[in-house]
PyMOL Python script that loads the backbone (N, CA, C, O; Angstrom):
from pymol import cmd

cmd.read_pdbstr("""\
ATOM      1  N   MET A   1      54.965   1.383  -2.510  1.00  0.00           N
ATOM      2  CA  MET A   1      54.725  -0.330  -3.126  1.00  0.00           C
ATOM      3  C   MET A   1      53.516  -0.145  -4.610  1.00  0.00           C
ATOM      4  O   MET A   1      53.144  -1.027  -5.385  1.00  0.00           O
ATOM      5  N   THR A   2      53.182   1.178  -4.588  1.00  0.00           N
ATOM      6  CA  THR A   2      52.230   1.292  -5.559  1.00  0.00           C
ATOM      7  C   THR A   2      52.995   1.448  -6.444  1.00  0.00           C
ATOM      8  O   THR A   2      52.283   1.190  -7.415  1.00  0.00           O
ATOM      9  N   ASP A   3      54.392   1.800  -6.998  1.00  0.00           N
ATOM     10  CA  ASP A   3      55.244   2.285  -8.254  1.00  0.00           C
ATOM     11  C   ASP A   3      55.527   0.640  -8.504  1.00  0.00           C
ATOM     12  O   ASP A   3      55.464  -0.030  -9.535  1.00  0.00           O
ATOM     13  N   ASP A   4      55.781   0.372  -7.464  1.00  0.00           N
ATOM     14  CA  ASP A   4      56.391  -1.588  -7.554  1.00  0.00           C
ATOM     15  C   ASP A   4      54.829  -2.328  -8.602  1.00  0.00           C
ATOM     16  O   ASP A   4      54.759  -3.124  -9.538  1.00  0.00           O
ATOM     17  N   LEU A   5      53.997  -1.691  -7.957  1.00  0.00           N
ATOM     18  CA  LEU A   5      52.982  -3.118  -8.915  1.00  0.00           C
ATOM     19  C   LEU A   5      52.304  -1.869 -10.368  1.00  0.00           C
ATOM     20  O   LEU A   5      51.461  -2.130 -11.227  1.00  0.00           O
ATOM     21  N   GLU A   6      52.734  -1.133 -10.245  1.00  0.00           N
ATOM     22  CA  GLU A   6      52.448  -0.796 -11.428  1.00  0.00           C
ATOM     23  C   GLU A   6      53.331  -1.016 -12.240  1.00  0.00           C
ATOM     24  O   GLU A   6      53.041  -1.764 -13.174  1.00  0.00           O
ATOM     25  N   LEU A   7      54.497  -0.531 -12.180  1.00  0.00           N
ATOM     26  CA  LEU A   7      55.123  -1.872 -12.634  1.00  0.00           C
ATOM     27  C   LEU A   7      55.392  -2.662 -12.876  1.00  0.00           C
ATOM     28  O   LEU A   7      56.034  -2.918 -13.895  1.00  0.00           O
ATOM     29  N   LEU A   8      54.953  -3.569 -11.886  1.00  0.00           N
ATOM     30  CA  LEU A   8      55.065  -5.054 -12.452  1.00  0.00           C
ATOM     31  C   LEU A   8      53.723  -5.122 -13.857  1.00  0.00           C
ATOM     32  O   LEU A   8      53.954  -5.541 -14.992  1.00  0.00           O
ATOM     33  N   HIS A   9      52.056  -4.468 -13.247  1.00  0.00           N
ATOM     34  CA  HIS A   9      51.756  -4.495 -14.340  1.00  0.00           C
ATOM     35  C   HIS A   9      51.651  -4.126 -16.000  1.00  0.00           C
ATOM     36  O   HIS A   9      50.870  -4.175 -16.950  1.00  0.00           O
ATOM     37  N   ARG A  10      53.395  -3.613 -15.527  1.00  0.00           N
ATOM     38  CA  ARG A  10      53.509  -2.685 -16.764  1.00  0.00           C
ATOM     39  C   ARG A  10      54.035  -3.868 -17.551  1.00  0.00           C
ATOM     40  O   ARG A  10      53.394  -4.216 -18.542  1.00  0.00           O
ATOM     41  N   ALA A  11      55.246  -4.586 -17.179  1.00  0.00           N
ATOM     42  CA  ALA A  11      55.606  -5.246 -17.742  1.00  0.00           C
ATOM     43  C   ALA A  11      55.239  -6.386 -17.756  1.00  0.00           C
ATOM     44  O   ALA A  11      55.722  -7.206 -18.537  1.00  0.00           O
ATOM     45  N   GLY A  12      54.162  -6.717 -16.756  1.00  0.00           N
ATOM     46  CA  GLY A  12      53.430  -7.710 -17.145  1.00  0.00           C
ATOM     47  C   GLY A  12      52.500  -7.632 -19.338  1.00  0.00           C
ATOM     48  O   GLY A  12      52.310  -8.313 -20.345  1.00  0.00           O
ATOM     49  N   GLU A  13      52.348  -6.613 -18.890  1.00  0.00           N
ATOM     50  CA  GLU A  13      51.354  -6.762 -19.889  1.00  0.00           C
ATOM     51  C   GLU A  13      51.626  -6.073 -20.903  1.00  0.00           C
ATOM     52  O   GLU A  13      50.768  -5.550 -21.614  1.00  0.00           O
ATOM     53  N   LEU A  14      53.323  -5.966 -21.152  1.00  0.00           N
ATOM     54  CA  LEU A  14      54.006  -5.779 -22.661  1.00  0.00           C
ATOM     55  C   LEU A  14      54.740  -6.679 -23.007  1.00  0.00           C
ATOM     56  O   LEU A  14      55.200  -6.791 -24.144  1.00  0.00           O
ATOM     57  N   LEU A  15      54.966  -7.508 -21.985  1.00  0.00           N
ATOM     58  CA  LEU A  15      55.272  -9.250 -22.417  1.00  0.00           C
ATOM     59  C   LEU A  15      54.910 -10.019 -22.676  1.00  0.00           C
ATOM     60  O   LEU A  15      55.500 -10.915 -23.280  1.00  0.00           O
ATOM     61  N   TYR A  16      53.433 -10.009 -22.230  1.00  0.00           N
ATOM     62  CA  TYR A  16      52.587 -11.285 -22.058  1.00  0.00           C
ATOM     63  C   TYR A  16      50.758 -11.125 -21.911  1.00  0.00           C
ATOM     64  O   TYR A  16      49.986 -11.924 -21.381  1.00  0.00           O
ATOM     65  N   GLY A  17      50.454  -9.848 -22.564  1.00  0.00           N
ATOM     66  CA  GLY A  17      49.534  -9.715 -23.239  1.00  0.00           C
ATOM     67  C   GLY A  17      48.409  -9.103 -22.073  1.00  0.00           C
ATOM     68  O   GLY A  17      48.789  -8.752 -20.956  1.00  0.00           O
ATOM     69  N   GLN A  18      46.833  -9.027 -22.552  1.00  0.00           N
ATOM     70  CA  GLN A  18      46.516  -9.121 -21.195  1.00  0.00           C
ATOM     71  C   GLN A  18      45.938  -9.394 -20.219  1.00  0.00           C
ATOM     72  O   GLN A  18      45.307  -8.767 -19.368  1.00  0.00           O
ATOM     73  N   ASP A  19      46.320 -10.876 -20.482  1.00  0.00           N
ATOM     74  CA  ASP A  19      45.981 -12.244 -19.414  1.00  0.00           C
ATOM     75  C   ASP A  19      47.639 -12.920 -18.930  1.00  0.00           C
ATOM     76  O   ASP A  19      48.193 -13.958 -19.293  1.00  0.00           O
ATOM     77  N   TRP A  20      47.800 -12.535 -18.592  1.00  0.00           N
ATOM     78  CA  TRP A  20      49.730 -11.689 -18.354  1.00  0.00           C
ATOM     79  C   TRP A  20      50.510 -12.830 -17.263  1.00  0.00           C
ATOM     80  O   TRP A  20      51.622 -13.346 -17.378  1.00  0.00           O
ATOM     81  N   GLN A  21      49.345 -13.024 -16.040  1.00  0.00           N
ATOM     82  CA  GLN A  21      49.724 -13.057 -15.082  1.00  0.00           C
ATOM     83  C   GLN A  21      50.511 -15.017 -15.081  1.00  0.00           C
ATOM     84  O   GLN A  21      51.523 -15.555 -14.633  1.00  0.00           O
ATOM     85  N   SER A  22      49.258 -15.453 -15.884  1.00  0.00           N
ATOM     86  CA  SER A  22      49.971 -16.817 -15.619  1.00  0.00           C
ATOM     87  C   SER A  22      51.033 -17.318 -16.341  1.00  0.00           C
ATOM     88  O   SER A  22      51.723 -18.303 -16.080  1.00  0.00           O
ATOM     89  N   GLU A  23      51.165 -15.925 -18.040  1.00  0.00           N
ATOM     90  CA  GLU A  23      52.173 -17.259 -18.810  1.00  0.00           C
ATOM     91  C   GLU A  23      53.352 -15.850 -17.870  1.00  0.00           C
ATOM     92  O   GLU A  23      54.399 -16.169 -18.433  1.00  0.00           O
ATOM     93  N   LEU A  24      53.617 -15.102 -17.274  1.00  0.00           N
ATOM     94  CA  LEU A  24      55.119 -14.533 -15.951  1.00  0.00           C
ATOM     95  C   LEU A  24      54.900 -15.116 -15.304  1.00  0.00           C
ATOM     96  O   LEU A  24      55.574 -14.815 -14.318  1.00  0.00           O
ATOM     97  N   ALA A  25      54.087 -16.209 -15.033  1.00  0.00           N
ATOM     98  CA  ALA A  25      54.229 -17.271 -13.978  1.00  0.00           C
ATOM     99  C   ALA A  25      55.115 -18.254 -14.515  1.00  0.00           C
ATOM    100  O   ALA A  25      56.275 -18.427 -14.142  1.00  0.00           O
ATOM    101  N   ARG A  26      54.465 -18.947 -15.485  1.00  0.00           N
ATOM    102  CA  ARG A  26      55.492 -19.867 -16.238  1.00  0.00           C
ATOM    103  C   ARG A  26      56.757 -19.525 -16.520  1.00  0.00           C
ATOM    104  O   ARG A  26      57.688 -20.225 -16.123  1.00  0.00           O
ATOM    105  N   ALA A  27      56.999 -18.130 -17.420  1.00  0.00           N
ATOM    106  CA  ALA A  27      58.413 -17.830 -17.722  1.00  0.00           C
ATOM    107  C   ALA A  27      59.393 -18.146 -15.981  1.00  0.00           C
ATOM    108  O   ALA A  27      60.409 -18.833 -15.875  1.00  0.00           O
ATOM    109  N   LEU A  28      58.973 -17.712 -15.313  1.00  0.00           N
ATOM    110  CA  LEU A  28      59.316 -17.594 -14.157  1.00  0.00           C
ATOM    111  C   LEU A  28      60.151 -18.442 -13.365  1.00  0.00           C
ATOM    112  O   LEU A  28      61.143 -18.345 -12.642  1.00  0.00           O
ATOM    113  N   GLY A  29      58.796 -19.930 -14.084  1.00  0.00           N
ATOM    114  CA  GLY A  29      58.833 -21.353 -13.121  1.00  0.00           C
ATOM    115  C   GLY A  29      58.274 -21.166 -11.684  1.00  0.00           C
ATOM    116  O   GLY A  29      58.742 -21.638 -10.648  1.00  0.00           O
ATOM    117  N   ILE A  30      57.285 -20.458 -11.820  1.00  0.00           N
ATOM    118  CA  ILE A  30      56.732 -20.174  -9.990  1.00  0.00           C
ATOM    119  C   ILE A  30      55.471 -20.251 -10.136  1.00  0.00           C
ATOM    120  O   ILE A  30      55.099 -20.117 -11.301  1.00  0.00           O
ATOM    121  N   SER A  31      54.463 -20.464  -9.168  1.00  0.00           N
ATOM    122  CA  SER A  31      52.995 -20.578  -9.147  1.00  0.00           C
ATOM    123  C   SER A  31      52.425 -19.323  -9.816  1.00  0.00           C
ATOM    124  O   SER A  31      52.915 -18.198  -9.716  1.00  0.00           O
ATOM    125  N   PRO A  32      51.406 -19.631 -10.463  1.00  0.00           N
ATOM    126  CA  PRO A  32      50.897 -18.749 -10.555  1.00  0.00           C
ATOM    127  C   PRO A  32      49.538 -17.487  -9.755  1.00  0.00           C
ATOM    128  O   PRO A  32      48.882 -16.462  -9.939  1.00  0.00           O
ATOM    129  N   ARG A  33      49.846 -18.567  -8.846  1.00  0.00           N
ATOM    130  CA  ARG A  33      49.218 -17.923  -6.858  1.00  0.00           C
ATOM    131  C   ARG A  33      50.372 -16.843  -6.725  1.00  0.00           C
ATOM    132  O   ARG A  33      50.083 -15.649  -6.791  1.00  0.00           O
ATOM    133  N   SER A  34      51.561 -17.225  -6.556  1.00  0.00           N
ATOM    134  CA  SER A  34      52.266 -16.344  -6.491  1.00  0.00           C
ATOM    135  C   SER A  34      52.496 -14.938  -6.825  1.00  0.00           C
ATOM    136  O   SER A  34      52.719 -13.907  -6.191  1.00  0.00           O
ATOM    137  N   VAL A  35      52.327 -15.358  -8.373  1.00  0.00           N
ATOM    138  CA  VAL A  35      52.027 -13.708  -8.819  1.00  0.00           C
ATOM    139  C   VAL A  35      50.818 -12.692  -8.400  1.00  0.00           C
ATOM    140  O   VAL A  35      51.055 -11.558  -7.984  1.00  0.00           O
ATOM    141  N   GLN A  36      49.589 -13.181  -8.542  1.00  0.00           N
ATOM    142  CA  GLN A  36      48.693 -13.148  -7.449  1.00  0.00           C
ATOM    143  C   GLN A  36      48.431 -12.689  -6.669  1.00  0.00           C
ATOM    144  O   GLN A  36      47.346 -12.127  -6.520  1.00  0.00           O
ATOM    145  N   ARG A  37      49.591 -12.766  -5.626  1.00  0.00           N
ATOM    146  CA  ARG A  37      50.051 -12.029  -4.452  1.00  0.00           C
ATOM    147  C   ARG A  37      50.466 -11.221  -4.818  1.00  0.00           C
ATOM    148  O   ARG A  37      50.176 -10.196  -4.202  1.00  0.00           O
ATOM    149  N   TRP A  38      51.155 -11.102  -5.703  1.00  0.00           N
ATOM    150  CA  TRP A  38      52.096  -9.457  -5.941  1.00  0.00           C
ATOM    151  C   TRP A  38      50.758  -8.663  -6.533  1.00  0.00           C
ATOM    152  O   TRP A  38      50.075  -7.916  -5.832  1.00  0.00           O
ATOM    153  N   VAL A  39      50.546  -8.886  -7.649  1.00  0.00           N
ATOM    154  CA  VAL A  39      49.052  -8.544  -7.688  1.00  0.00           C
ATOM    155  C   VAL A  39      48.467  -7.512  -6.573  1.00  0.00           C
ATOM    156  O   VAL A  39      48.644  -6.296  -6.654  1.00  0.00           O
ATOM    157  N   ALA A  40      47.862  -8.045  -5.689  1.00  0.00           N
ATOM    158  CA  ALA A  40      47.036  -8.209  -4.544  1.00  0.00           C
ATOM    159  C   ALA A  40      47.522  -7.243  -4.133  1.00  0.00           C
ATOM    160  O   ALA A  40      46.835  -6.363  -3.614  1.00  0.00           O
ATOM    161  N   GLY A  41      49.132  -7.136  -4.285  1.00  0.00           N
ATOM    162  CA  GLY A  41      49.971  -6.609  -2.367  1.00  0.00           C
ATOM    163  C   GLY A  41      49.802  -7.225  -1.960  1.00  0.00           C
ATOM    164  O   GLY A  41      49.225  -6.643  -1.042  1.00  0.00           O
ATOM    165  N   GLU A  42      49.738  -8.616  -1.605  1.00  0.00           N
ATOM    166  CA  GLU A  42      50.392  -9.755  -0.304  1.00  0.00           C
ATOM    167  C   GLU A  42      51.591  -9.193   0.197  1.00  0.00           C
ATOM    168  O   GLU A  42      51.748  -8.747   1.334  1.00  0.00           O
ATOM    169  N   ARG A  43      52.692  -9.254  -0.999  1.00  0.00           N
ATOM    170  CA  ARG A  43      53.975  -9.495  -0.902  1.00  0.00           C
ATOM    171  C   ARG A  43      53.774  -8.582  -3.049  1.00  0.00           C
ATOM    172  O   ARG A  43      52.996  -8.318  -3.966  1.00  0.00           O
ATOM    173  N   LEU A  44      55.637  -8.521  -2.418  1.00  0.00           N
ATOM    174  CA  LEU A  44      56.459  -8.020  -3.372  1.00  0.00           C
ATOM    175  C   LEU A  44      57.816  -8.968  -4.241  1.00  0.00           C
ATOM    176  O   LEU A  44      58.743  -9.533  -3.661  1.00  0.00           O
ATOM    177  N   PRO A  45      57.628  -8.932  -5.514  1.00  0.00           N
ATOM    178  CA  PRO A  45      58.455 -10.000  -6.511  1.00  0.00           C
ATOM    179  C   PRO A  45      59.585  -9.821  -5.477  1.00  0.00           C
ATOM    180  O   PRO A  45      59.548  -8.654  -5.086  1.00  0.00           O
ATOM    181  N   ALA A  46      60.578 -10.517  -4.878  1.00  0.00           N
ATOM    182  CA  ALA A  46      61.924 -10.696  -4.403  1.00  0.00           C
ATOM    183  C   ALA A  46      62.881 -10.473  -5.316  1.00  0.00           C
ATOM    184  O   ALA A  46      62.490 -10.954  -6.380  1.00  0.00           O
ATOM    185  N   PRO A  47      64.249  -9.843  -5.465  1.00  0.00           N
ATOM    186  CA  PRO A  47      64.701  -8.741  -5.501  1.00  0.00           C
ATOM    187  C   PRO A  47      65.065 -10.084  -6.979  1.00  0.00           C
ATOM    188  O   PRO A  47      64.882  -9.679  -8.127  1.00  0.00           O
ATOM    189  N   GLU A  48      65.552 -11.572  -6.771  1.00  0.00           N
ATOM    190  CA  GLU A  48      66.008 -12.124  -8.912  1.00  0.00           C
ATOM    191  C   GLU A  48      64.889 -11.986  -8.928  1.00  0.00           C
ATOM    192  O   GLU A  48      64.709 -11.806 -10.132  1.00  0.00           O
ATOM    193  N   ARG A  49      63.655 -11.913  -8.339  1.00  0.00           N
ATOM    194  CA  ARG A  49      62.889 -12.243  -9.340  1.00  0.00           C
ATOM    195  C   ARG A  49      62.278 -10.627 -10.610  1.00  0.00           C
ATOM    196  O   ARG A  49      61.776 -10.551 -11.731  1.00  0.00           O
ATOM    197  N   TRP A  50      62.653  -9.800  -9.714  1.00  0.00           N
ATOM    198  CA  TRP A  50      62.541  -8.099 -10.213  1.00  0.00           C
ATOM    199  C   TRP A  50      64.024  -8.630 -11.742  1.00  0.00           C
ATOM    200  O   TRP A  50      63.842  -8.381 -12.934  1.00  0.00           O
ATOM    201  N   ALA A  51      65.150  -9.252 -11.249  1.00  0.00           N
ATOM    202  CA  ALA A  51      66.127  -9.480 -12.098  1.00  0.00           C
ATOM    203  C   ALA A  51      66.101 -10.240 -13.082  1.00  0.00           C
ATOM    204  O   ALA A  51      66.940 -10.225 -13.982  1.00  0.00           O
ATOM    205  N   ALA A  52      64.675 -11.340 -12.981  1.00  0.00           N
ATOM    206  CA  ALA A  52      64.236 -12.247 -13.807  1.00  0.00           C
ATOM    207  C   ALA A  52      63.476 -11.657 -14.644  1.00  0.00           C
ATOM    208  O   ALA A  52      63.658 -11.651 -15.861  1.00  0.00           O
ATOM    209  N   ILE A  53      62.555 -11.111 -14.043  1.00  0.00           N
ATOM    210  CA  ILE A  53      61.775  -9.892 -15.149  1.00  0.00           C
ATOM    211  C   ILE A  53      62.779  -8.984 -16.313  1.00  0.00           C
ATOM    212  O   ILE A  53      62.739  -9.043 -17.542  1.00  0.00           O
ATOM    213  N   HIS A  54      63.635  -8.180 -15.458  1.00  0.00           N
ATOM    214  CA  HIS A  54      64.299  -8.100 -16.695  1.00  0.00           C
ATOM    215  C   HIS A  54      65.032  -8.029 -17.508  1.00  0.00           C
ATOM    216  O   HIS A  54      65.358  -7.160 -18.316  1.00  0.00           O
ATOM    217  N   ALA A  55      65.452  -9.464 -17.190  1.00  0.00           N
ATOM    218  CA  ALA A  55      65.996 -10.516 -18.422  1.00  0.00           C
ATOM    219  C   ALA A  55      64.559 -10.511 -19.795  1.00  0.00           C
ATOM    220  O   ALA A  55      64.334 -10.155 -20.952  1.00  0.00           O
ATOM    221  N   LEU A  56      63.930 -11.177 -18.620  1.00  0.00           N
ATOM    222  CA  LEU A  56      62.899 -11.337 -20.211  1.00  0.00           C
ATOM    223  C   LEU A  56      62.465  -9.727 -20.785  1.00  0.00           C
ATOM    224  O   LEU A  56      62.504  -9.565 -22.005  1.00  0.00           O
ATOM    225  N   ALA A  57      62.090  -8.654 -19.981  1.00  0.00           N
ATOM    226  CA  ALA A  57      61.835  -8.057 -20.794  1.00  0.00           C
ATOM    227  C   ALA A  57      63.571  -7.222 -21.701  1.00  0.00           C
ATOM    228  O   ALA A  57      63.537  -6.208 -22.399  1.00  0.00           O
ATOM    229  N   VAL A  58      64.706  -7.944 -21.415  1.00  0.00           N
ATOM    230  CA  VAL A  58      65.265  -7.419 -22.960  1.00  0.00           C
ATOM    231  C   VAL A  58      65.650  -8.330 -23.601  1.00  0.00           C
ATOM    232  O   VAL A  58      66.017  -7.897 -24.693  1.00  0.00           O
ATOM    233  N   GLU A  59      65.824  -9.776 -23.503  1.00  0.00           N
ATOM    234  CA  GLU A  59      65.210 -10.679 -24.443  1.00  0.00           C
ATOM    235  C   GLU A  59      64.297 -10.504 -25.439  1.00  0.00           C
ATOM    236  O   GLU A  59      64.386 -10.841 -26.619  1.00  0.00           O
ATOM    237  N   ARG A  60      62.932  -9.648 -24.556  1.00  0.00           N
ATOM    238  CA  ARG A  60      61.176  -9.403 -25.857  1.00  0.00           C
ATOM    239  C   ARG A  60      62.512  -8.743 -25.955  1.00  0.00           C
ATOM    240  O   ARG A  60      63.242  -9.431 -26.669  1.00  0.00           O
ATOM    241  N   GLY A  61      63.395  -7.159 -25.297  1.00  0.00           N
ATOM    242  CA  GLY A  61      63.414  -6.180 -26.184  1.00  0.00           C
ATOM    243  C   GLY A  61      64.507  -6.686 -27.546  1.00  0.00           C
ATOM    244  O   GLY A  61      64.229  -6.313 -28.685  1.00  0.00           O
ATOM    245  N   GLU A  62      65.604  -7.455 -27.313  1.00  0.00           N
ATOM    246  CA  GLU A  62      66.166  -7.910 -28.475  1.00  0.00           C
ATOM    247  C   GLU A  62      65.672  -8.920 -29.778  1.00  0.00           C
ATOM    248  O   GLU A  62      66.168  -8.958 -30.904  1.00  0.00           O
ATOM    249  N   GLU A  63      64.520  -9.726 -29.234  1.00  0.00           N
ATOM    250  CA  GLU A  63      63.842 -10.246 -30.292  1.00  0.00           C
ATOM    251  C   GLU A  63      63.568  -8.977 -30.655  1.00  0.00           C
ATOM    252  O   GLU A  63      64.131  -8.822 -31.738  1.00  0.00           O
ATOM    253  N   LEU A  64      63.030  -8.015 -30.356  1.00  0.00           N
ATOM    254  CA  LEU A  64      61.802  -6.973 -31.673  1.00  0.00           C
ATOM    255  C   LEU A  64      62.818  -5.722 -31.686  1.00  0.00           C
ATOM    256  O   LEU A  64      62.498  -4.541 -31.557  1.00  0.00           O
ATOM    257  N   ALA A  65      64.144  -6.255 -31.874  1.00  0.00           N
ATOM    258  CA  ALA A  65      65.013  -5.118 -32.297  1.00  0.00           C
ATOM    259  C   ALA A  65      65.430  -5.713 -33.661  1.00  0.00           C
ATOM    260  O   ALA A  65      65.498  -4.860 -34.546  1.00  0.00           O
ATOM    261  N   HIS A  66      65.756  -7.099 -34.077  1.00  0.00           N
ATOM    262  CA  HIS A  66      65.618  -8.060 -34.395  1.00  0.00           C
ATOM    263  C   HIS A  66      64.109  -7.447 -35.496  1.00  0.00           C
ATOM    264  O   HIS A  66      64.089  -6.416 -36.169  1.00  0.00           O
ATOM    265  N   LEU A  67      63.254  -8.242 -35.387  1.00  0.00           N
ATOM    266  CA  LEU A  67      62.798  -7.926 -35.647  1.00  0.00           C
ATOM    267  C   LEU A  67      61.676  -6.544 -36.342  1.00  0.00           C
ATOM    268  O   LEU A  67      60.575  -6.664 -36.879  1.00  0.00           O
ATOM    269  N   LEU A  68      62.668  -5.012 -35.998  1.00  0.00           N
ATOM    270  CA  LEU A  68      62.194  -4.730 -36.946  1.00  0.00           C
ATOM    271  C   LEU A  68      63.087  -4.653 -37.559  1.00  0.00           C
ATOM    272  O   LEU A  68      62.563  -4.716 -38.671  1.00  0.00           O
ATOM    273  N   GLU A  69      64.487  -4.525 -37.802  1.00  0.00           N
ATOM    274  CA  GLU A  69      65.327  -4.686 -38.451  1.00  0.00           C
ATOM    275  C   GLU A  69      64.911  -5.439 -40.007  1.00  0.00           C
ATOM    276  O   GLU A  69      64.882  -4.856 -41.091  1.00  0.00           O
ATOM    277  N   GLU A  70      64.654  -6.678 -39.786  1.00  0.00           N
ATOM    278  CA  GLU A  70      63.748  -7.478 -40.786  1.00  0.00           C
ATOM    279  C   GLU A  70      62.253  -7.109 -41.429  1.00  0.00           C
ATOM    280  O   GLU A  70      61.641  -7.746 -42.287  1.00  0.00           O
ATOM    281  N   LEU A  71      61.834  -5.814 -40.713  1.00  0.00           N
ATOM    282  CA  LEU A  71      60.862  -4.842 -41.662  1.00  0.00           C
ATOM    283  C   LEU A  71      60.889  -4.123 -41.803  1.00  0.00           C
ATOM    284  O   LEU A  71      59.893  -3.551 -42.245  1.00  0.00           O
ATOM    285  N   ALA A  72      61.939  -3.530 -41.586  1.00  0.00           N
ATOM    286  CA  ALA A  72      62.655  -2.088 -42.159  1.00  0.00           C
ATOM    287  C   ALA A  72      63.855  -2.917 -43.832  1.00  0.00           C
ATOM    288  O   ALA A  72      64.027  -2.347 -44.909  1.00  0.00           O
ATOM    289  N   ALA A  73      64.196  -3.746 -43.588  1.00  0.00           N
ATOM    290  CA  ALA A  73      64.524  -4.289 -45.043  1.00  0.00           C
ATOM    291  C   ALA A  73      63.166  -4.830 -46.093  1.00  0.00           C
ATOM    292  O   ALA A  73      63.538  -5.037 -47.248  1.00  0.00           O
ATOM    293  N   ARG A  74      62.126  -5.002 -45.915  1.00  0.00           N
ATOM    294  CA  ARG A  74      60.959  -4.814 -46.545  1.00  0.00           C
ATOM    295  C   ARG A  74      60.340  -4.343 -47.076  1.00  0.00           C
ATOM    296  O   ARG A  74      59.562  -4.750 -47.938  1.00  0.00           O
ATOM    297  N   LYS A  75      60.725  -2.363 -46.300  1.00  0.00           N
ATOM    298  CA  LYS A  75      59.440  -1.394 -46.965  1.00  0.00           C
ATOM    299  C   LYS A  75      60.271  -1.536 -47.869  1.00  0.00           C
ATOM    300  O   LYS A  75      60.076  -1.025 -48.972  1.00  0.00           O
TER     301      LYS A  75
END
""", "prot")
cmd.dss("prot")
cmd.show_as("cartoon", "prot")
cmd.util.cbc("prot")
cmd.orient("prot")
């Protein structure tokens, strides 16, 4: 479970910054309390939630890749 919690924290912080819990909940369409339960170790995200977090990370990665291309063109 520790690896899952660490992964959740890393994903949340990289996607949404320091106050990631409510932003992640909003993006997933769930209550902030659900994310708080995950963080507290009371529950872990269901497989479909992990898949949704993965999709958010992929989307953010694509956005960052486009930004990098635009920034590189300005050097």
